[in-house]
C-alpha positions as CSV (number, residue, x, y, z in Angstrom):
1,X,238.7,236.3,190.4
2,X,238.1,232.7,189.3
3,X,239.8,229.9,191.4
4,X,242.7,228.2,189.8
5,X,241.9,224.5,189.5
6,X,244.5,221.7,189.6
7,X,245.5,220.0,186.4
8,X,243.4,217.0,185.3
9,X,245.6,213.9,185.5
10,X,244.5,210.7,183.8
11,X,243.4,207.9,186.2
12,X,243.7,204.1,185.6
13,X,240.7,203.3,187.8
14,X,238.2,203.7,184.9
15,X,240.1,201.0,183.0
16,X,239.9,198.5,185.9
17,X,236.2,199.3,186.3
18,X,235.5,198.8,182.6
19,X,236.9,195.2,182.7
20,X,235.7,194.4,186.3
21,X,239.2,193.9,187.5
22,X,239.4,193.8,191.3
23,X,242.2,193.2,193.8
24,X,242.4,189.7,195.4
25,X,244.6,187.8,197.7
26,X,247.4,185.3,196.9
27,X,250.2,187.1,195.2
28,X,252.0,184.8,192.7
29,X,249.9,181.9,194.0
30,X,246.5,183.7,193.3
31,X,246.5,181.8,190.0
32,X,245.3,178.2,190.0
33,X,248.0,175.7,189.0
34,X,250.9,177.7,190.4
35,X,252.9,176.9,193.5
36,X,255.7,178.8,195.2
37,X,258.3,178.4,197.9
38,X,261.0,180.6,199.6
39,X,263.6,178.9,201.7
40,X,266.9,179.4,203.5
41,X,269.8,177.9,201.4
42,X,272.6,179.8,203.1
43,X,273.5,181.5,199.8
44,X,274.0,184.8,201.7
45,X,276.0,183.4,204.6
46,X,273.0,183.7,206.9
47,X,271.2,180.4,207.5
48,X,268.2,182.2,209.0
49,X,267.4,184.3,205.9
50,X,265.4,183.2,203.0
51,X,267.5,183.5,199.8
52,X,266.1,180.9,197.3
53,X,262.7,181.2,195.7
54,X,261.0,178.7,193.4
55,X,257.8,179.2,191.4
56,X,256.4,176.3,189.5
57,X,253.4,175.5,187.4
58,X,251.8,172.1,187.8
59,X,252.6,171.3,184.1
60,X,254.6,172.9,181.3
61,X,252.7,176.0,180.4
62,X,252.8,179.3,178.4
63,X,255.7,181.6,179.3
64,X,256.7,185.2,178.4
65,X,259.6,187.3,179.5
66,X,261.3,190.7,179.4
67,X,264.9,191.2,180.4
68,X,267.6,193.9,181.0
69,X,269.1,195.7,178.0
70,X,272.3,196.3,179.9
71,X,275.2,195.0,177.8
72,X,276.8,193.5,180.9
73,X,273.8,191.2,181.2
74,X,274.2,188.5,183.8
75,X,274.6,184.7,183.1
76,X,271.0,183.9,184.3
77,X,269.6,186.5,181.9
78,X,271.5,184.9,179.0
79,X,270.1,181.5,179.9
80,X,266.5,182.6,180.6
81,X,266.1,184.9,177.7
82,X,266.9,182.1,175.3
83,X,264.5,179.7,177.0
84,X,261.6,182.2,177.5
85,X,261.7,182.8,173.7
86,X,260.3,179.4,173.1
87,X,257.0,180.5,174.8
88,X,257.0,177.4,177.1
89,X,258.3,176.8,180.6
90,X,257.6,175.0,183.8
91,X,259.4,176.9,186.6
92,X,261.5,179.8,187.6
93,X,264.2,179.6,190.3
94,X,265.6,182.7,191.8
95,X,268.4,183.5,194.3
96,X,269.5,186.6,196.2
97,X,273.0,187.4,197.5
98,X,274.9,187.0,194.3
99,X,274.1,188.3,190.8
100,X,276.1,185.8,188.9
101,X,277.1,188.7,186.6
102,X,280.4,189.2,184.9
103,X,281.3,185.6,185.7
104,X,281.9,184.4,182.2
105,X,281.3,180.9,180.8
106,X,281.5,179.4,184.3
107,X,278.7,181.6,185.5
108,X,276.5,180.4,182.6
109,X,277.3,176.8,183.4
110,X,276.3,177.4,187.1
111,X,273.0,178.9,186.0
112,X,272.3,175.9,183.8
113,X,273.3,173.5,186.6
114,X,270.9,175.3,189.0
115,X,268.1,174.8,186.4
116,X,269.2,171.1,186.0
117,X,268.7,170.6,189.8
118,X,265.2,172.1,189.6
119,X,264.3,170.0,186.5
120,X,265.4,166.8,188.4
121,X,263.1,167.7,191.3
122,X,260.1,168.6,189.1
123,X,260.6,165.8,186.6
124,X,260.7,168.2,183.6
125,X,263.2,169.2,180.9
126,X,266.1,171.4,182.0
127,X,265.2,173.8,179.2
128,X,261.8,174.4,180.8
129,X,263.4,176.0,183.9
130,X,264.3,179.7,183.9
131,X,266.8,181.2,186.4
132,X,267.3,184.6,187.9
133,X,269.8,186.1,190.4
134,X,270.3,189.3,192.3
135,X,273.1,190.6,194.5
136,X,276.8,191.5,194.2
137,X,278.3,191.6,190.6
138,X,281.5,189.9,189.7
139,X,281.7,187.2,192.3
140,X,281.5,183.6,191.2
141,X,278.2,181.9,192.3
142,X,278.9,178.6,194.1
143,X,276.6,175.7,193.4
144,X,276.9,174.2,196.9
145,X,273.9,176.1,198.4
146,X,271.7,175.0,195.6
147,X,272.4,171.3,195.9
148,X,270.6,171.2,199.2
149,X,268.5,174.3,198.8
150,X,266.7,173.3,195.5
151,X,265.3,170.0,196.9
152,X,264.2,171.9,200.1
153,X,262.4,174.4,197.9
154,X,260.8,171.7,195.8
155,X,259.5,170.0,198.9
156,X,258.1,173.3,200.2
157,X,256.2,174.2,197.1
158,X,252.6,175.0,197.9
159,X,249.6,176.9,196.5
160,X,249.1,179.3,199.3
161,X,249.4,183.0,200.2
162,X,252.1,182.1,202.7
163,X,254.1,180.3,200.0
164,X,253.8,183.3,197.7
165,X,255.0,185.6,200.6
166,X,258.0,183.3,201.4
167,X,259.1,183.5,197.7
168,X,258.7,187.3,197.7
169,X,260.9,187.5,200.8
170,X,263.6,185.2,199.4
171,X,264.5,187.6,196.6
172,X,264.9,190.7,198.7
173,X,268.3,192.4,198.9
174,X,268.2,196.0,200.1
175,X,264.4,195.9,199.9
176,X,262.8,196.7,203.2
177,X,259.5,195.0,202.5
178,X,258.3,192.2,200.2
179,X,256.3,193.4,197.2
180,X,253.3,191.4,196.0
181,X,250.1,192.1,194.0
182,X,247.2,190.1,192.6
183,X,243.9,190.8,190.7
184,X,241.0,188.8,189.4
185,X,238.5,189.4,186.5
186,X,236.2,187.3,184.3
187,X,236.4,186.2,180.7
188,X,234.3,183.9,178.5
189,X,234.6,180.2,179.3
190,X,234.7,177.4,176.7
191,X,231.3,176.1,177.8
192,X,229.6,179.5,177.1
193,X,229.7,180.6,180.7
194,X,232.3,182.8,182.4
195,X,235.6,181.9,184.0
196,X,237.4,183.8,186.8
197,X,241.0,184.5,185.9
198,X,243.7,185.6,188.3
199,X,246.9,187.5,187.7
200,X,249.5,187.9,190.5
201,X,253.1,188.2,191.2
202,X,256.0,189.5,193.3
203,X,259.0,191.7,192.6
204,X,262.2,192.8,194.2
205,X,263.8,196.1,193.5
206,X,265.1,199.0,195.6
207,X,268.3,200.4,194.0
208,X,269.9,200.7,190.6
209,X,266.4,201.6,189.4
210,X,266.3,203.1,185.9
211,X,264.6,201.7,182.8
212,X,264.8,199.6,181.0
213,X,263.3,198.0,184.0
214,X,264.7,198.3,187.5
215,X,267.2,196.2,189.4
216,X,264.3,193.9,189.4
217,X,263.4,190.3,189.6
218,X,259.8,189.7,189.0
219,X,257.7,186.6,188.6
220,X,254.1,186.9,187.4
221,X,251.6,184.2,187.1
222,X,248.1,183.7,185.7
223,X,245.6,180.8,185.3
224,X,244.4,182.3,182.1
225,X,244.5,180.1,179.0
226,X,246.3,182.4,176.6
227,X,248.2,182.1,173.4
228,X,252.0,182.6,173.8
229,X,252.0,185.6,171.4
230,X,249.2,187.3,173.3
231,X,251.0,186.7,176.7
232,X,254.2,188.1,175.4
233,X,252.5,191.2,173.9
234,X,250.6,191.9,177.1
235,X,253.7,191.5,179.3
236,X,255.9,193.6,177.0
237,X,253.4,196.5,176.9
238,X,252.7,196.3,180.6
239,X,256.5,196.4,181.4
240,X,257.0,199.3,179.1
241,X,254.3,201.4,180.8
242,X,255.1,200.4,184.4
243,X,258.5,198.9,185.2
244,X,260.2,200.9,182.5
245,X,258.7,204.1,184.0
246,X,260.4,203.6,187.4
247,X,263.7,205.4,188.3
248,X,265.4,205.7,191.6
249,X,268.9,206.6,190.7
250,X,269.2,206.4,186.9
251,X,271.3,203.2,187.0
252,X,270.3,200.1,185.0
253,X,270.9,196.7,186.4
254,X,272.7,193.7,184.8
255,X,270.1,191.2,186.0
256,X,266.6,192.6,185.3
257,X,264.2,189.7,184.7
258,X,260.4,189.6,184.5
259,X,258.8,186.3,183.7
260,X,255.1,185.4,183.3
261,X,253.8,181.8,183.7
262,X,250.3,181.1,182.4
263,X,249.0,177.8,183.7
264,X,245.7,177.8,181.8
265,X,243.9,176.3,184.8
266,X,241.0,178.8,184.7
267,X,239.7,176.8,181.7
268,X,238.6,179.9,179.9
269,X,238.2,180.2,176.2
270,X,241.7,180.7,174.7
271,X,242.6,184.3,174.8
272,X,244.0,185.6,171.5
273,X,245.3,189.1,170.6
274,X,242.6,191.5,169.2
275,X,239.8,190.1,171.4
276,X,237.9,191.8,174.3
277,X,239.3,189.1,176.6
278,X,242.8,190.1,175.6
279,X,242.1,193.7,176.4
280,X,240.9,192.6,179.9
281,X,243.9,190.4,180.4
282,X,246.3,193.2,179.3
283,X,244.6,195.6,181.6
284,X,245.0,193.1,184.5
285,X,248.6,192.5,183.8
286,X,249.3,196.2,183.7
287,X,247.4,196.7,187.0
288,X,249.6,194.1,188.7
289,X,252.8,195.5,187.2
290,X,251.8,199.1,188.1
291,X,251.1,198.2,191.7
292,X,254.5,196.4,191.9
293,X,256.2,199.3,190.1
294,X,254.8,201.8,192.6
295,X,256.0,199.6,195.5
296,X,259.5,199.5,194.0
297,X,259.7,203.3,193.8
298,X,258.2,203.7,197.3
299,X,260.9,201.3,198.6
300,X,263.8,203.0,196.8
301,X,266.9,202.8,198.8
302,X,266.6,205.2,201.8
303,X,263.3,206.6,200.4
304,X,260.8,208.3,202.6
305,X,258.4,209.3,199.8
306,X,256.9,207.8,196.6
307,X,257.0,210.5,193.9
308,X,254.7,210.4,190.9
309,X,255.6,212.7,188.0
310,X,253.0,213.3,185.3
311,X,253.9,215.3,182.2
312,X,250.9,216.5,180.2
313,X,250.4,218.5,177.1
314,X,253.6,217.3,175.3
315,X,254.0,217.2,171.6
316,X,254.9,213.5,171.5
317,X,255.1,210.6,173.9
318,X,258.9,210.7,173.6
319,X,258.9,214.3,174.7
320,X,256.6,213.6,177.6
321,X,258.8,210.7,178.8
322,X,262.0,212.8,178.4
323,X,260.7,215.6,180.5
324,X,259.2,213.2,183.1
325,X,262.6,211.4,183.5
326,X,264.5,214.7,183.7
327,X,262.3,215.8,186.6
328,X,262.3,212.3,188.3
329,X,266.1,211.9,188.1
330,X,266.9,215.5,189.2
331,X,268.9,215.3,192.5
332,X,267.7,218.9,193.2
333,X,264.1,217.9,192.9
334,X,264.5,214.7,194.9
335,X,266.4,216.4,197.7
336,X,263.9,219.2,197.8
337,X,261.1,216.6,198.3
338,X,263.2,215.0,201.1
339,X,263.5,218.4,202.8
340,X,259.7,219.1,202.3
341,X,260.5,222.2,200.3
342,X,257.8,223.1,197.8
343,X,260.4,224.4,195.4
344,X,258.6,224.3,192.1
345,X,261.5,226.2,190.5
346,X,263.6,223.0,190.6
347,X,260.8,221.2,188.7
348,X,260.7,223.9,186.1
349,X,264.5,223.9,185.7
350,X,264.6,220.1,185.3
351,X,261.9,220.3,182.6
352,X,263.6,223.0,180.8
353,X,267.1,221.5,180.7
354,X,266.4,218.3,178.8
355,X,266.2,219.6,175.2
356,X,262.4,219.3,174.7
357,X,260.9,222.3,172.9
358,X,258.2,224.2,174.6
359,X,257.4,227.8,175.6
360,X,258.0,228.5,179.2
361,X,255.0,230.9,179.2
362,X,252.7,228.1,178.3
363,X,253.7,225.8,181.2
364,X,251.5,224.9,184.2
365,X,252.8,223.1,187.3
366,X,251.0,221.5,190.2
367,X,252.9,220.2,193.3
368,X,251.0,218.0,195.8
369,X,247.8,218.8,194.0
370,X,248.3,222.5,194.4
371,X,248.7,224.9,191.4
372,X,252.1,226.6,191.8
373,X,252.7,227.8,188.3
374,X,250.3,229.0,185.6
375,X,251.5,230.1,182.1
376,X,255.1,230.2,183.3
377,X,254.3,232.5,186.3
378,X,254.2,231.6,190.0
379,X,250.9,231.2,191.8
380,X,250.9,232.3,195.5
381,X,250.8,229.3,197.8
382,X,250.3,228.7,201.5
383,X,253.7,227.3,202.8
384,X,252.1,225.9,206.0
385,X,249.6,224.0,203.9
386,X,252.3,222.6,201.7
387,X,254.3,221.4,204.7
388,X,251.1,219.6,205.9
389,X,250.7,218.0,202.5
390,X,254.3,216.8,202.5
391,X,253.4,214.6,205.5
392,X,251.6,212.1,203.2
393,X,253.4,209.0,201.8
394,X,253.2,210.2,198.1
395,X,254.3,213.4,196.4
396,X,252.6,214.1,193.1
397,X,254.1,216.5,190.5
398,X,252.1,217.4,187.4
399,X,253.4,219.6,184.6
400,X,251.5,220.7,181.5
401,X,253.8,221.8,178.6
402,X,250.9,223.3,176.6
403,X,252.0,222.1,173.2
404,X,250.1,218.9,172.5
405,X,248.1,216.0,173.9
406,X,250.8,213.4,174.9
407,X,251.2,212.2,178.5
408,X,253.8,210.2,180.4
409,X,253.9,209.1,184.0
410,X,257.1,208.1,185.8
411,X,257.6,207.0,189.4
412,X,260.6,207.8,191.6
413,X,261.4,208.6,195.2
414,X,263.2,211.2,197.2
415,X,267.0,211.2,197.7
416,X,268.1,210.9,201.3
417,X,271.1,210.5,203.6
418,X,270.2,206.8,203.9
419,X,270.7,206.3,200.2
420,X,274.3,207.3,200.4
421,X,274.8,205.1,203.5
422,X,273.3,202.0,201.9
423,X,275.3,202.3,198.7
424,X,278.5,203.4,200.4
425,X,278.4,200.2,202.5
426,X,276.9,197.9,199.9
427,X,279.8,195.5,199.5
428,X,280.6,195.5,203.2
C-alpha cells in the first residue's frame, strides 16, 4: 500500500529568494533617515513603564496608511486617516493606556493637540504628524502626560536598534513581548549601480484580533525612494494578506492603525508600480508584515500555540478565506489545540458549517503535518506521535476541499484559561 503523503502547502521562501530579501537588524530603525524613541510619560499611571512612542523621518517623506473599518473608530484614527491620505508625513506619535475612542469632539481635539506638540518639537507642520492610541475605550485622554512626554521623546529620538526596541515596548498593552521585524534587499540606484533598501517596523497586538486588522498599532519604515501611489498599493496588499488574516477572538478593534514612512534615504531609482523594483519592494513589505502578523497570533492573549490554517483546493479565494476563518475562530478547534487533542473532527465540522459548497468525500485534512483525513474518511494516526508534535510552538492545520485551486492562510492561537482571566480583569 502506498504511503499517504502530507498536503503540499505553498511557501513564501521562494519569493524572498527570488528578490534576494534577507532578514536584518534594526526594526523600525533599520531604514536610513528614520529615528524612534519610547519613553515613560506616566500615561498609564506607572512612571516606570514606557507608554509613549515617537517615530520620525529626518524630513517630510512619503506616507501610506491602512486603518480600522470599525464604525466606532477612535479619534486618532479619524485624524490620521485624513492626514495619511495626502501621501506625505513626517512623524507618528503613539500612546498606550488609553484608546481615545468614543470620546467625541474633545477626543479629536486632544489627538490634534498631541500632534501639535510633536510638530513644535520637530519643526514641521501639524498636519504632517499622525497619531495612534491603544488602551481602554470610552475614557477621556488627558493631555497632561503628553506635555512633558512629547519633548522627552523628541530628545530621545535616535537611529538605533535600542531606540526601535524602546518604541516597540511603549505601545504594548496586554502584549507579553515587543514585536519587531526588518528585511533588506537591493534595487537599481539612480547612478546605474544598486542600492540597498531596508524595510522594518514594529507592531502591538494581542487581543480583539479579527480583521480587518487586529487590535493593532503598527509603524513601518523604509529608506526606499518610492512613489506615494506605489507605497500605498504595496502596504494595502500586504496588510490584506497578513494583518487581515489574523484572528484571535473574532473581535475588531476601534483603533487599528498601520502607517508606513518612506524616507527615500537609500537614494535608489524611484520605485513606481509595475516595475521589477516594485515587486521586490512589495515582497519585502509583505515579509515584514507577515512576520509581525505571526508574532501577533503567537502572542494572542493567554496563547500557548501559534496556529496556522491553510485552506487549499477551494473554488474561490473568498470560499478559501471563509473556511479558514471558520476553523481559526472555532472555540472547539482552539480549545482542542490547547488540550493537545488531535481531534480532526472539530476541524471538519468547522469547515462544514460555514456555508461553503464542497463534497465531504473529496476533503483531505492534515494536522501537525500528519494526514488524518483522506477523501472524507479518517486515516489511522499514532496518538503518542501526535502528542509529541503538540509540544512544538506552532500547530499547522491544512485542509484541501478538492473543488478548485484557490488558497487562503489564516493565523490564530489556542484558547486558554488565561484568555478568560485577562479579559475578565481587563478594566481592573
